[in-house]
GUKOL-77238 format. One record per residue (C-alpha): residue number from 1; residue in three letters; y, x, z. Coordinates in nm, 4 decimals. Layout:
<nodes>
NUM,ALA,Y,X,Z
...
</nodes>
This chain:
<nodes>
1,ASP,-0.0002,-0.0004,0.0026
2,LYS,0.2278,0.3114,-0.0065
3,GLU,0.3063,0.2577,0.3592
4,VAL,0.2721,0.4796,0.6650
5,GLU,0.2078,0.3130,0.9945
6,ILE,0.2596,0.5207,1.3096
7,TRP,0.2136,0.4519,1.6789
8,GLY,0.2309,0.6526,1.9957
9,ASP,0.4527,0.9677,2.0182
10,THR,0.6715,0.9592,1.7067
11,ASN,0.7411,1.3313,1.7249
12,ILE,0.3680,1.4038,1.7047
13,CYS,0.3277,1.1484,1.4201
14,PHE,0.6059,1.2980,1.2142
15,ALA,0.4780,1.6515,1.2746
16,THR,0.1403,1.5410,1.1404
17,LEU,0.3106,1.3807,0.8340
18,ILE,0.5063,1.6986,0.7661
19,GLN,0.1890,1.9063,0.7893
20,LEU,0.0233,1.6778,0.5289
21,ILE,0.3264,1.6938,0.3034
22,MET,0.3476,2.0773,0.3232
23,GLN,-0.0123,2.0956,0.2012
24,LYS,0.0419,1.8656,-0.1015
25,LYS,0.3992,1.8213,-0.2030
26,ASN,0.4992,1.4685,-0.3219
27,GLN,0.1616,1.3308,-0.2126
28,LEU,0.0100,1.1789,0.0939
29,PRO,-0.3607,1.1151,0.1185
30,GLU,-0.4940,0.7766,0.2097
31,ILE,-0.6054,0.8714,0.5576
32,TYR,-0.6360,0.7480,0.9196
33,VAL,-0.5380,1.0003,1.1806
34,GLU,-0.5991,0.9650,1.5517
35,GLU,-0.5211,1.2569,1.7743
36,ASP,-0.4919,1.3421,2.1427
37,PHE,-0.4351,1.6614,2.3423
38,LYS,-0.6356,1.8481,2.5938
39,PHE,-0.3208,2.0048,2.7447
40,LYS,-0.0196,1.7900,2.8451
41,PHE,0.1929,2.1032,2.8813
42,ARG,0.2003,2.3078,2.5596
43,GLY,0.4617,2.5785,2.5975
44,TYR,0.6042,2.8921,2.4406
45,HIS,0.8005,3.1444,2.6507
46,LEU,1.0355,3.3896,2.4758
47,ASP,1.1920,3.6972,2.6397
48,ILE,1.5427,3.7444,2.5057
49,ALA,1.6484,3.9866,2.7827
50,ARG,1.4867,4.3175,2.6927
51,GLY,1.5818,4.3409,2.3269
52,GLY,1.7413,4.1161,2.0717
53,VAL,1.9007,3.7828,2.1489
54,PRO,1.8074,3.5345,1.8726
55,LEU,2.0821,3.3981,1.6505
56,LEU,2.1382,3.0224,1.6851
57,LYS,1.9665,2.9691,1.3483
58,GLU,1.6670,3.1715,1.4742
59,PHE,1.6362,2.9607,1.7917
60,LYS,1.6395,2.6552,1.5658
61,ARG,1.3741,2.8039,1.3378
62,ILE,1.1484,2.8718,1.6355
63,LEU,1.1995,2.5198,1.7645
64,ARG,1.1126,2.3693,1.4253
65,LEU,0.7973,2.5829,1.4176
66,LEU,0.7033,2.4658,1.7682
67,TYR,0.7711,2.1051,1.6634
68,LEU,0.5544,2.1359,1.3544
69,LEU,0.2678,2.2826,1.5649
70,LYS,0.3118,2.0174,1.8407
71,TYR,0.4275,2.2328,2.1261
72,ASN,0.6410,2.0339,2.3676
73,PHE,0.7988,2.2991,2.5942
74,PHE,1.0102,2.6091,2.5172
75,ALA,1.1139,2.8531,2.7894
76,ILE,1.3987,3.0989,2.7484
77,TYR,1.3659,3.4129,2.9624
78,PHE,1.7163,3.5116,3.0542
79,GLU,1.7339,3.7774,3.3250
80,ASP,2.1113,3.8440,3.2861
81,LEU,2.1805,3.6517,2.9643
82,PHE,2.2605,3.3041,3.1031
83,PRO,2.6356,3.2218,3.0803
84,TRP,2.7211,3.2137,3.4541
85,LYS,3.0758,3.0983,3.5122
86,SER,3.0973,3.2512,3.8561
87,PHE,2.9962,3.5943,3.7252
88,PRO,3.1275,3.6280,3.3641
89,GLN,3.0617,4.0040,3.3697
90,ILE,2.6854,3.9560,3.3946
91,GLY,2.5270,4.0021,3.0529
92,ALA,2.8688,4.0188,2.8825
93,LEU,2.7937,4.3448,2.7027
94,ARG,2.4365,4.2556,2.6082
95,GLY,2.4857,3.9469,2.3806
96,ARG,2.4340,3.6796,2.6390
97,LEU,2.4246,3.3235,2.5163
98,THR,2.7420,3.1152,2.5303
99,GLU,2.7493,2.7706,2.6915
100,GLU,2.8078,2.6188,2.3504
101,GLU,2.5073,2.7989,2.1976
102,LEU,2.2800,2.7028,2.4820
103,ILE,2.3840,2.3362,2.4711
104,GLU,2.3120,2.3267,2.1035
105,ILE,1.9681,2.4849,2.1540
106,ILE,1.8815,2.2387,2.4330
107,ASP,1.9939,1.9415,2.2241
108,TYR,1.8212,2.0648,1.9146
109,GLY,1.4950,2.0902,2.1104
110,LYS,1.5469,1.7523,2.2671
111,ASN,1.5820,1.5879,1.9214
112,LEU,1.2476,1.7420,1.8338
113,GLY,1.0764,1.6259,2.1527
114,ILE,1.0722,1.9750,2.2993
115,GLU,1.2035,2.0388,2.6490
116,VAL,1.3953,2.3655,2.6619
117,PHE,1.3905,2.5070,3.0147
118,PRO,1.5150,2.8299,3.1834
119,SER,1.2994,3.1182,3.3001
120,LEU,1.4804,3.3320,3.5559
121,GLU,1.4355,3.6441,3.7653
122,LEU,1.5697,3.6147,4.1155
123,CYS,1.3712,3.8828,4.3003
124,GLY,1.2270,4.1404,4.0605
125,HIS,1.3259,4.2331,3.7044
126,MET,1.6948,4.2184,3.7973
127,GLU,1.7866,4.5657,3.6759
128,ASN,2.0415,4.4511,3.4221
129,ILE,2.2303,4.2757,3.7049
130,LEU,2.1708,4.5206,3.9917
131,THR,2.2862,4.8192,3.7830
132,LEU,2.6337,4.6633,3.7503
133,PRO,2.8624,4.8380,4.0080
134,GLU,2.9508,4.5322,4.2157
135,PHE,2.5868,4.4301,4.2558
136,MET,2.4235,4.7669,4.3284
137,LYS,2.4499,4.6951,4.7006
138,TYR,2.1913,4.4160,4.6573
139,SER,1.9198,4.6479,4.5256
140,GLU,1.6052,4.7010,4.7357
141,TRP,1.5514,5.0445,4.5860
142,HIS,1.8168,5.3134,4.5936
143,ARG,1.7851,5.3323,4.2159
144,PRO,1.8889,4.9825,4.1088
145,GLU,1.7129,5.0421,3.7698
146,GLU,1.3948,4.9495,3.9482
147,GLY,1.5258,4.5977,3.9479
148,CYS,1.4083,4.4576,4.2844
149,LEU,1.6400,4.2622,4.5110
150,ASP,1.6840,4.3580,4.8768
151,VAL,1.5581,4.0235,5.0124
152,SER,1.6236,4.1382,5.3731
153,ASN,1.9998,4.1246,5.2875
154,LYS,2.1320,3.7749,5.3484
155,GLU,2.4273,3.8381,5.1120
156,ALA,2.1860,3.9419,4.8364
157,ARG,1.9748,3.6287,4.8883
158,ASN,2.2855,3.4041,4.8781
159,PHE,2.3877,3.5726,4.5564
160,THR,2.0606,3.4625,4.3926
161,TYR,2.0904,3.1119,4.5301
162,LYS,2.4324,3.0884,4.3646
163,LEU,2.2890,3.2097,4.0347
164,LEU,2.0147,2.9508,4.0570
165,SER,2.2525,2.6729,4.1490
166,GLU,2.4516,2.7165,3.8274
167,VAL,2.1379,2.7144,3.6164
168,ILE,2.0057,2.4013,3.7888
169,GLU,2.3374,2.2247,3.7307
170,PHE,2.3517,2.3308,3.3655
171,PHE,1.9993,2.2499,3.2446
172,PRO,1.8873,1.8915,3.2011
173,SER,1.5207,2.0066,3.2015
174,GLN,1.2656,1.8906,3.4577
175,TYR,1.1325,2.2455,3.4928
176,ILE,1.3077,2.5483,3.6392
177,HIS,1.1128,2.8747,3.6277
178,ILE,1.2264,3.0948,3.9170
179,GLY,1.0221,3.4037,3.8219
180,GLY,0.8688,3.6061,4.1021
181,ASP,0.6518,3.8531,3.9052
182,GLU,0.5978,4.2261,3.9527
183,THR,0.8027,4.2702,4.2723
184,TRP,0.6002,4.5732,4.3802
185,ALA,0.8996,4.7523,4.5272
186,LEU,0.9823,4.4664,4.7614
187,GLY,0.9743,4.5820,5.1208
188,ARG,0.9576,4.9516,5.0327
189,GLY,1.3250,5.0490,5.0147
190,ARG,1.6303,4.9412,5.2107
191,SER,1.4427,4.6621,5.3859
192,LEU,1.1937,4.9238,5.5058
193,ASP,1.4783,5.1496,5.6187
194,LYS,1.6047,4.8764,5.8499
195,THR,1.2890,4.8203,6.0542
196,GLY,1.0404,5.0942,5.9639
197,ILE,0.7904,4.8117,5.9030
198,PHE,0.6610,4.7059,5.5602
199,GLN,0.7294,4.3348,5.5265
200,GLY,0.7016,4.2856,5.1489
201,PRO,0.4715,3.9855,5.1542
202,GLU,0.6721,3.8004,5.4286
203,LEU,1.0011,3.8689,5.2488
204,PHE,0.8503,3.7418,4.9212
205,GLU,0.7241,3.4232,5.0761
206,MET,1.0522,3.3527,5.2641
207,HIS,1.2739,3.4120,4.9646
208,HIS,1.0684,3.2058,4.7243
209,LYS,1.0299,2.9235,4.9724
210,ASN,1.4082,2.8920,4.9724
211,LEU,1.4286,2.9058,4.5966
212,ILE,1.1532,2.6456,4.5582
213,TYR,1.3261,2.4078,4.8007
214,GLN,1.6566,2.4566,4.6216
215,VAL,1.4975,2.3488,4.2959
216,LYS,1.3128,2.0538,4.4525
217,GLU,1.6246,1.9278,4.6313
218,SER,1.7803,1.8917,4.2808
219,GLY,1.4982,1.6630,4.1773
220,LYS,1.3427,1.9225,3.9438
221,ILE,1.0096,2.0988,3.9344
222,PRO,0.9927,2.4668,4.0282
223,MET,0.7647,2.7103,3.8441
224,VAL,0.6630,3.0639,3.9525
225,TRP,0.4529,3.3475,3.8131
226,GLY,0.1232,3.3827,3.9904
227,ASP,0.0627,3.7618,3.9988
228,MET,0.2182,3.8479,4.3347
229,LEU,0.0413,3.5547,4.4982
230,THR,-0.2938,3.7226,4.4282
231,GLY,-0.1818,4.0838,4.4599
232,MET,-0.2419,4.1481,4.0927
233,TYR,-0.2464,4.5210,4.0012
234,LEU,-0.2189,4.6232,4.3674
235,ARG,-0.4723,4.8509,4.5372
236,GLU,-0.7457,4.6716,4.7263
237,GLU,-0.6004,4.7603,5.0679
238,GLU,-0.2634,4.6259,4.9522
239,LYS,-0.4219,4.3054,4.8212
240,GLU,-0.5437,4.2330,5.1731
241,ARG,-0.1899,4.2668,5.3031
242,TRP,-0.0655,4.0193,5.0375
243,LYS,-0.3239,3.7482,5.1195
244,VAL,-0.0699,3.5992,5.3628
245,VAL,0.1393,3.5025,5.0574
246,LEU,-0.1330,3.3042,4.8840
247,GLU,-0.2151,3.1256,5.2061
248,SER,0.1338,2.9860,5.2370
249,PRO,0.1563,2.6038,5.1707
250,ILE,0.4792,2.6518,4.9810
251,TRP,0.2829,2.7044,4.6529
252,ASP,0.1625,2.3483,4.6791
253,GLU,0.5187,2.2522,4.5888
254,THR,0.5397,2.4406,4.2581
255,VAL,0.3710,2.4915,3.9243
256,ILE,0.1999,2.8337,3.9015
257,ALA,0.2132,3.0154,3.5706
258,ASN,-0.0973,3.2296,3.5921
259,TRP,-0.0461,3.5179,3.3470
260,ASP,-0.3113,3.7626,3.2305
261,TYR,-0.2909,3.9650,2.9110
262,THR,-0.6300,4.1366,2.9243
263,HIS,-0.8892,4.1023,2.6465
264,LEU,-1.1682,4.0407,2.8923
265,SER,-1.4548,3.7856,2.8938
266,GLU,-1.4388,3.4174,2.9684
267,ASP,-1.6082,3.4945,3.3004
268,HIS,-1.3103,3.7057,3.3984
269,PHE,-1.0712,3.4172,3.3227
270,GLU,-1.2941,3.1685,3.5097
271,LYS,-1.2460,3.3831,3.8217
272,LYS,-0.8756,3.4306,3.7462
273,ILE,-0.8121,3.0571,3.7214
274,ASN,-1.0037,2.9749,4.0390
275,MET,-0.8134,3.2303,4.2515
276,PHE,-0.5645,2.9469,4.3312
277,GLY,-0.8321,2.7076,4.4506
278,LYS,-0.7234,2.3435,4.4781
279,ARG,-0.3843,2.4341,4.3191
280,LYS,-0.5493,2.4224,3.9739
281,GLU,-0.3995,2.0806,3.9170
282,LYS,-0.0564,2.2518,3.9074
283,GLU,-0.1648,2.5736,3.7416
284,ILE,-0.0970,2.6600,3.3770
285,ALA,-0.2604,2.9410,3.1846
286,SER,-0.0265,3.2018,3.0512
287,PRO,-0.1785,3.4285,2.7827
288,GLY,0.0361,3.6624,2.5656
289,VAL,0.0977,3.7649,2.2080
290,SER,0.0801,4.1395,2.2919
291,ASN,0.4042,4.2156,2.1084
292,TRP,0.5807,4.4112,2.3838
293,GLY,0.6242,4.7825,2.3512
294,ARG,0.5095,4.7625,1.9909
295,PHE,0.6610,4.7348,1.6434
296,TYR,0.3781,4.5008,1.5462
297,PRO,0.1683,4.2702,1.7746
298,ASN,-0.1870,4.3634,1.8663
299,PHE,-0.3853,4.0801,1.7120
300,ASP,-0.7120,4.2217,1.8443
301,ILE,-0.5976,4.1963,2.2099
302,ALA,-0.3844,3.8825,2.1676
303,LEU,-0.6455,3.6668,1.9930
304,THR,-0.9209,3.7672,2.2395
305,ASN,-0.6889,3.7087,2.5342
306,ILE,-0.5634,3.3720,2.4076
307,THR,-0.9116,3.2513,2.3027
308,ASN,-1.0974,3.3433,2.6234
309,PHE,-0.8179,3.2352,2.8574
310,LEU,-0.7616,2.8955,2.6888
311,ARG,-1.1283,2.8215,2.6440
312,GLN,-1.1727,2.8593,3.0149
313,ALA,-0.8537,2.6722,3.0890
314,LYS,-1.0040,2.3770,2.8984
315,LYS,-1.3284,2.3982,3.0924
316,GLU,-1.1396,2.4116,3.4206
317,ASN,-0.9163,2.1167,3.3216
318,LEU,-0.5823,2.2951,3.3644
319,PRO,-0.2880,2.0739,3.2720
320,GLY,-0.1330,2.3203,3.0274
321,PHE,-0.0572,2.6629,2.8879
322,LEU,0.2523,2.8791,2.8420
323,LEU,0.2235,3.1345,2.5673
324,THR,0.4365,3.4424,2.6444
325,ALA,0.6195,3.6846,2.4169
326,TRP,0.7897,3.9779,2.5972
327,GLY,1.0496,4.2305,2.4841
328,ASP,0.9671,4.5443,2.6930
329,ASP,1.0997,4.8733,2.5520
330,GLY,1.3662,4.7156,2.3297
331,ALA,1.1716,4.4389,2.1632
332,GLU,1.1122,4.6282,1.8395
333,CYS,0.8622,4.3655,1.7171
334,LEU,1.0356,4.1219,1.4849
335,TYR,0.9987,3.7482,1.5708
336,SER,0.8575,3.6742,1.2217
337,TYR,0.5439,3.8802,1.3060
338,LEU,0.4603,3.6310,1.5847
339,ASN,0.4261,3.3151,1.3684
340,PRO,0.0462,3.3580,1.3103
341,LEU,-0.0158,3.4012,1.6859
342,ILE,0.1943,3.1015,1.7827
343,LEU,-0.0030,2.8933,1.5346
344,ALA,-0.3349,3.0459,1.6427
345,THR,-0.2684,2.9596,2.0065
346,ILE,-0.2201,2.5871,1.9445
347,GLU,-0.5205,2.5867,1.7161
348,ILE,-0.7353,2.7529,1.9802
349,ALA,-0.5983,2.5217,2.2480
350,GLU,-0.6227,2.1913,2.0609
351,GLY,-0.8085,2.2474,1.7351
352,LYS,-1.1197,2.4065,1.5992
353,GLU,-1.0035,2.7707,1.6442
354,ASN,-0.9963,2.8249,1.2713
355,TRP,-0.6388,2.9375,1.2698
356,GLU,-0.6465,3.1377,0.9468
357,GLU,-0.7182,2.8268,0.7352
358,LYS,-0.4406,2.6370,0.9004
359,TYR,-0.1953,2.9248,0.8584
360,LYS,-0.2864,2.9509,0.4918
361,ALA,-0.2346,2.5799,0.4361
362,LEU,0.1002,2.5541,0.6182
363,PHE,0.2554,2.8898,0.5228
364,LYS,0.1145,2.9022,0.1697
365,GLU,-0.0128,3.2571,0.2121
366,LYS,-0.3082,3.3942,0.0230
367,ASP,-0.6196,3.5298,0.1961
368,GLU,-0.5264,3.8917,0.1126
369,LEU,-0.1891,3.8610,0.2829
370,ILE,-0.3366,3.7069,0.5954
371,GLU,-0.5884,3.9890,0.5952
372,ILE,-0.3010,4.2449,0.5822
373,ARG,-0.1461,4.0761,0.8857
374,LYS,-0.4736,4.1094,1.0769
375,LEU,-0.5270,4.4720,0.9615
376,LEU,-0.1828,4.5729,1.0844
377,GLY,-0.2611,4.3975,1.4148
378,GLN,-0.5888,4.5842,1.4699
379,ASN,-0.5961,4.7929,1.7825
380,SER,-0.6118,5.1270,1.5979
381,ILE,-0.2803,5.0532,1.4180
382,ALA,-0.0856,4.8282,1.6561
383,GLU,-0.1335,5.0675,1.9488
384,THR,-0.0744,5.3970,1.7667
385,ILE,0.1732,5.3413,1.4840
386,LYS,0.4877,5.3432,1.7066
387,HIS,0.3868,5.6745,1.8695
388,VAL,0.2941,5.8417,1.5400
389,PHE,0.6035,5.7059,1.3548
390,LEU,0.8425,5.8236,1.6349
391,GLY,0.6509,6.1468,1.7042
392,ASP,0.7047,6.0740,2.0713
393,THR,0.5792,6.2630,2.3714
394,LEU,0.2525,6.0756,2.3966
395,TYR,0.1683,6.1514,2.0302
396,ARG,0.2756,6.5169,2.0570
397,TYR,0.0810,6.5752,2.3815
398,ASN,-0.2409,6.4254,2.2478
399,THR,-0.2290,6.5967,1.9098
400,GLU,-0.1346,6.9389,2.0519
401,PHE,-0.3576,6.9567,2.3628
402,LYS,-0.6376,6.7095,2.2766
403,PRO,-0.7214,6.6456,2.6431
404,GLU,-1.0761,6.5596,2.7443
405,LEU,-1.0547,6.2151,2.8868
406,LYS,-1.3001,6.0236,3.1048
407,ASN,-1.2989,5.6561,3.1975
408,THR,-1.1730,5.5805,3.5455
409,GLY,-1.3123,5.2288,3.5898
410,ASP,-0.9603,5.0837,3.6060
411,PHE,-0.9124,4.8433,3.3111
412,TRP,-0.5555,4.9376,3.2188
413,ALA,-0.5912,5.3102,3.2909
414,ASP,-0.8953,5.3217,3.0611
415,TYR,-0.7141,5.1188,2.8018
416,TYR,-0.4306,5.3742,2.7804
417,LEU,-0.6849,5.6571,2.7851
418,ALA,-0.8400,5.4927,2.4765
419,ILE,-0.5003,5.5032,2.3040
420,SER,-0.4663,5.8732,2.3844
421,SER,-0.8090,5.9282,2.2344
422,LEU,-0.7035,5.7528,1.9146
423,LEU,-0.3863,5.9594,1.8943
424,SER,-0.5728,6.2892,1.9303
425,ASN,-0.7885,6.2133,1.6245
426,LYS,-0.5379,6.2686,1.3393
427,GLU,-0.8060,6.2612,1.0703
428,GLU,-0.9330,5.9236,1.1755
429,LEU,-0.5805,5.7841,1.1951
430,LEU,-0.5051,5.9113,0.8453
431,LYS,-0.8146,5.7384,0.7228
432,ILE,-0.7256,5.4041,0.8899
433,TYR,-0.3580,5.4099,0.7881
434,SER,-0.4316,5.5149,0.4294
435,ASN,-0.6932,5.2395,0.3889
436,VAL,-0.4464,4.9666,0.4923
437,LEU,-0.1652,5.1189,0.2874
438,ASN,-0.3806,5.1174,-0.0252
439,LYS,-0.4519,4.7526,0.0245
440,MET,-0.0800,4.6769,0.0642
441,GLU,0.0163,4.8612,-0.2493
442,SER,-0.1313,4.5957,-0.4797
443,ILE,0.0100,4.2857,-0.2996
444,ALA,0.3562,4.1296,-0.3175
445,LEU,0.4767,4.1527,0.0401
446,PRO,0.7474,3.9604,0.2310
447,GLU,1.0313,4.1765,0.3586
448,ASP,0.8995,4.2106,0.7122
449,LEU,0.5531,4.3329,0.5960
450,SER,0.7219,4.5631,0.3459
451,LEU,0.8907,4.7224,0.6455
452,MET,0.5487,4.7891,0.8019
453,LYS,0.4330,4.9388,0.4705
454,ASP,0.7254,5.1829,0.4915
455,MET,0.6349,5.2641,0.8553
456,LEU,0.2729,5.3408,0.7513
457,LYS,0.3964,5.5767,0.4786
458,ILE,0.6187,5.7673,0.7245
459,ALA,0.3412,5.7785,0.9845
460,ILE,0.1036,5.9229,0.7186
461,ASN,0.3702,6.1827,0.6299
462,ARG,0.3988,6.2786,0.9963
463,LEU,0.0248,6.3203,1.0239
464,ASN,0.0461,6.5450,0.7153
465,ARG,0.3539,6.7209,0.8563
466,ASN,0.5556,6.6332,0.5475
467,LEU,0.8572,6.4459,0.6820
468,SER,1.2193,6.4011,0.5751
469,PHE,1.5255,6.2746,0.7526
470,SER,1.6111,6.0493,0.4633
471,GLU,1.2930,5.8473,0.5118
472,TYR,1.4109,5.7509,0.8658
473,ILE,1.7604,5.6716,0.7501
474,ALA,1.6272,5.4315,0.4842
475,PHE,1.3829,5.2792,0.7293
476,GLY,1.6525,5.2347,0.9943
477,LYS,1.8761,5.0523,0.7506
478,LYS,1.5977,4.8212,0.6411
479,TYR,1.4990,4.7527,1.0013
480,ALA,1.8535,4.6834,1.1023
481,ASP,1.8946,4.4291,0.8204
482,LEU,1.5825,4.2438,0.9298
483,TRP,1.6903,4.2539,1.2986
484,LEU,2.0362,4.1159,1.2107
485,SER,1.8794,3.8377,1.0028
486,GLU,1.7250,3.6943,1.3206
487,ARG,1.9159,3.8429,1.6162
488,LYS,2.2585,3.9308,1.7465
489,LYS,2.3756,4.2883,1.7037
490,ALA,2.3742,4.3607,2.0766
491,ASN,2.0812,4.5885,2.1820
492,LEU,1.9917,4.6858,1.8251
493,GLU,2.1032,5.0404,1.9170
494,LYS,1.8077,5.0733,2.1552
495,VAL,1.5713,5.0751,1.8574
496,ILE,1.7947,5.2526,1.6048
497,ILE,1.8433,5.5445,1.8490
498,LYS,1.4681,5.5930,1.8557
499,ILE,1.4308,5.5759,1.4766
500,TYR,1.7207,5.8086,1.4000
501,GLY,1.6166,6.0385,1.6828
502,ALA,1.2748,6.0707,1.5248
503,GLY,1.4512,6.1474,1.1925
504,GLY,1.6616,6.4121,1.3576
505,ARG,1.3571,6.5840,1.4962
506,ALA,1.1974,6.5749,1.1526
507,ASP,1.5163,6.7279,1.0009
508,LEU,1.5176,7.0048,1.2561
509,ASN,1.1457,7.0533,1.2106
510,THR,1.0970,7.0357,1.5871
511,TYR,0.8162,6.7775,1.5377
</nodes>
């Protein structure tokens, strides 16, 4: 009858229609579609604080992608980049969002049925605030670059409560993420100097209790990271000391975002999820796209992590997931490289896990191009290409000294030892890089993948000790153009300095 009848959530219905139209332009099949979701909360969390701040048009592109794929939450990780009226100096030199930009982003998401909510740091990861002269006095550590707040200082606590108050008032969202991750220095600096007694767990629980109540009193739902509640990455004797935190009833009042970025088995994630006991009904799984500290995301790690974590999250009936993309070390990884992993996550969470077919259908990419994306994301390239390309200390040490390395039994220590082992085998790297480069030579590449092709060429030249300064200048210009097509200019220099520094060393023939 040439009619489309829809019922239920219109945003979901229209997203389905758009997907169908994208696959066959000007045609709609005669079809009956009924769909539901395993996860009520389907979120994407983007770090804008450690590298590039997306342009308004890029935020909108991301939101359109999330809408198409049927995500319903988008978290912006701010650190110092929220437009605080009370402290206009915070983030002013780092491209922070304006009120007008943020309002437009929130409204754009709302029109697409996506709740945009803030992700803050009010205890750890505050280095970009605490390194400002007027706020150094609030630092736990005597080097404010460590980023941990001196929670024993009442003035410091009140400072964060004021920061939170402005964000709560500004955002219409039901969720407010108050952070709380990786506060390992808490209780070890100025607070320790005052009493001579380590009180990190007690200070953590006290401070976050106040933050949680502040959010709840506004009628909103607080969210926290789960790592410090379980003593994640602490030594066994320290984990015992932190058990007092997990036992606190305050965590019954909040959503716990349980992050884990390992590529371990489903059994590992079953244990991970159940560490919070009865609180599972308010726990969301938080896998990651493994883009941080890299020029290109590690597909091997990310897909294993996402698959095993979300499979188990479904079995354990968690209410949702929050996929995370971080920007550690300058956020060199372009946002465009993350599209396949954002799609793969929703397909793993709610579909049949056959993400390549869906990506091919929606993005109109041929099999060979998808294969290139996966090859660039294999562990042997994603984890080594940055070090080889830059000729950094890790690369130089492992190629010059070829240390004999033995596994330690610690997951992450052994993981980094494996990278060192890869870097020490120049012949094998040449073989891997050359194989992928040869496959790329015969394919028409989009601009962002063409950049990775150039990076492979330069890395191969470094392995062959045949470098030129001009290669790095050309690469830096191309990289800057792509960065500026999706991000503000602020913080680009963090990456360009590395690229041109590597070129300078090549020109001086120092390495």
